[in-house]
N, C-alpha and C positions, 0 to 999 in steps of 0.2 A: 436733463431733458426738459424741453419746453412743450407744454400742451397748448397748441395754438388755436384750435377751433373745435367747438362742440355744436353740432347741428341736430336739432330735434325735428319732429314731424312738421312743425309750423314755423319756428323761429330760428334764424341763423345769427349767431352772435360772435363777432370777432373779438378775441380777448387781447389785451395788451401784452407786449413782450415778443411779438412775432415780427419778423422782417416784413416791410411793406411790399416787397417784391415776391413774397412767397406765393407760388401758384396753388393756393388752397383749394380753389374751385376744381382744378384739375385733379387733385388728389381725392377729393370727395367723390367725383364722378367715376373714379376707378374702383369703387367698392360698393357692395350691396350687402344687406343683411340676409342671413340664411336662417330659416326656421324649419326643422325637420320633425315630423310627427310619426309616431308608430312604435317607438322603442320606449315603453314605459308611459307613465301617466303625464309626465312633463315633457314638453317639446325640448329638443336639443337646439341650441343657438350657436351661430358662428358668423363669420364674415366670408364674402366671396370677392374675388378679383375679376373685373371685367376685362377680358383679353381679346386680342385680335386673332382670329383664326382664318385669315385670308379673305374668303368671300362671305364671312359671317362673324358674329360676335358670340363668344361663349363666356360662361362664368366658371372659374376654377375655385374649388374650395377643398377642405380636408375630407378625406374619405371617412374618417372616424365620426364626423359630424352627421353624415347622411346615410351611412350604411344601415340597412335594415328598415329604413323609413318607408311609410306608405305614401306620405304627401310631403313634398318639398316646396317651400314658398320663399321667394326672394322679395326683399323690401327695401325701400329708400324714400325718405322724404314724403311719407304718406301714401306712396304707391306700393302696391302689393300684387304679386302674380304667382300662381302655382306653376311650376316648371317641370320639364322632363329631365330625368337623369340620363346622360348620354354615355358616360364612362365611369367606371369605378375601379381604382387600382389600389388594392390593399397593401401592396408592397411599398409603393412610393407614398402612400397615404394621400392620394389625390382623387378628386372626383370632378367631372365636367358636367355642367348643367346648361340647358338651353337658356338663352337670354331673352327676356321680353323686350319689345321695341323701346320702351322707355329707358332701358339701361344705357342706350346710346352707343357710341363707337368704342370698340375694344382697344386696349393698349397693347402695343408690341411687347413681346418678351425679350429680355436681354440678359447676358451673362453678368452676374454680380462681380463687383470689384471691392477688394478689401480697402477700408478707409473711406469708401464713398458715402457722402451725405445722402440720407434717404428720408422719406416720409412714410409712416405706417398709418393705414386707414382702418380703424376698428369700428364695428357696429355694435350697438346694444339696443335692446327693446326700449330702454328708458331714455337714452341720450341720443339715439341716432348715430350718425357718423362722427367719430372723433379722430383728429389728426395729431400724430406725434412726430416731431422732428428728432432724428437720431442719426446713427451711422452704422455701417457694416464694420464689425470689429475684426472678423477673420473668416476665411473660407475653410470649409471642412469637407471631409469624406467620412461619414459616420456609418458605423455598423449598428443597425437597430432592428428590433422586432417589427414584423408587419402588424397591422391593426388587430389581427386575430391571435397574435402571439403564437403563430405556427412555425416560425423560423426567423433567422436573422439575415439581413440583406444590407448591402452597401448602398448608400444614398448620398448624392451630392447636395450639400447644404451650406448654410452660413449662419453666423452668429450676429445678432444685433443687440444693442443696449435698449431694452424696453421692458418695463414691469407689466407683462401681460397677465391677464386673469382668465379664469375659466370662461369659455365662450368666445375667446379671441382667435381661436384657430381659423385659418383661412384668410387672415388679414393680409392684403397686398403690401409688399415692400416696394416703394415707388422711387425711381430715380428722379433727379432734378428735371430731366427732360420729359418726364411723364411715362417713360417705359417701366415695365415691371420686372424686378429682379427675382421675385419669388413670392411665396406665401408662408406666413407663420404657421408652425404646427405644434410647438411645445415650448415650455419654459424650463430653465435650468432647475434641477432639484436641489442643488447645493450652492448656487450663486444667485443671490437676489438681483433682480433687474436685468437678467440676461434671457433672451429668447432665441429660439432656433427657427430657421426658415428653410423650406425646400427650395432648391435652386431652380431658376427658369430652365436650366439644362435638363432637368428631370420632367418639367411640365411640357416642354415643346414637343417631344415625341408623342405624348398622349393626345395633345391637341391635333397634331398632324394626322393621327390614326383614327380619330373619332368620326363617327358617322352621324346620321340624323335620326336613327332608330333608337327609341328608349331601351335601356337595359334594366335588368333586375337589380334591386338594391342589395341583394344578398341578405345576410343575417346581421343583427345588431352587433356593434363592436363594443 
């Protein structure tokens, strides 16, 4: 895997080893940082994907990152805004957030394809947005517990080669044309460098059904 770009709050540096025609800027614009306060003394951190919801733009992230939070903030390149939670799905491990104007235009969601080259956009408080070039290794239907461990449910997902770390949940998996295949939700427990992502097929119904009224964040996960 080639780590192509690290963007902090002030300085953007293009590292050597990336193809000159890589649409890095497009990948950076597809992601925001997520900071959720209210579950413990330390904020929970994650990444969010900026998606097209027809007549508006939304941010999709992992439900386990924002569940139970009192305040949710999105961040990118020195810009920061508190936002409303518009949907929380503990079964699919998905949450929808209102997007600030500076988040820009959302990306369309599209079905993942096995073998497709992709870019993953991760956010961290120290490094800002980081882009990784990788590929989808296989499509999956997984049976997994909901975020509160109340039961097991089937979820459409896929696998990518990516050494993700704690706080990388919600990172968008981006196609070459800028569309979003899904978001990262976990790493493999027994295979290093493997991550799992929720498919856009699971995200799309939640986006279609969401309204503009804020919802309760529930209890901490």
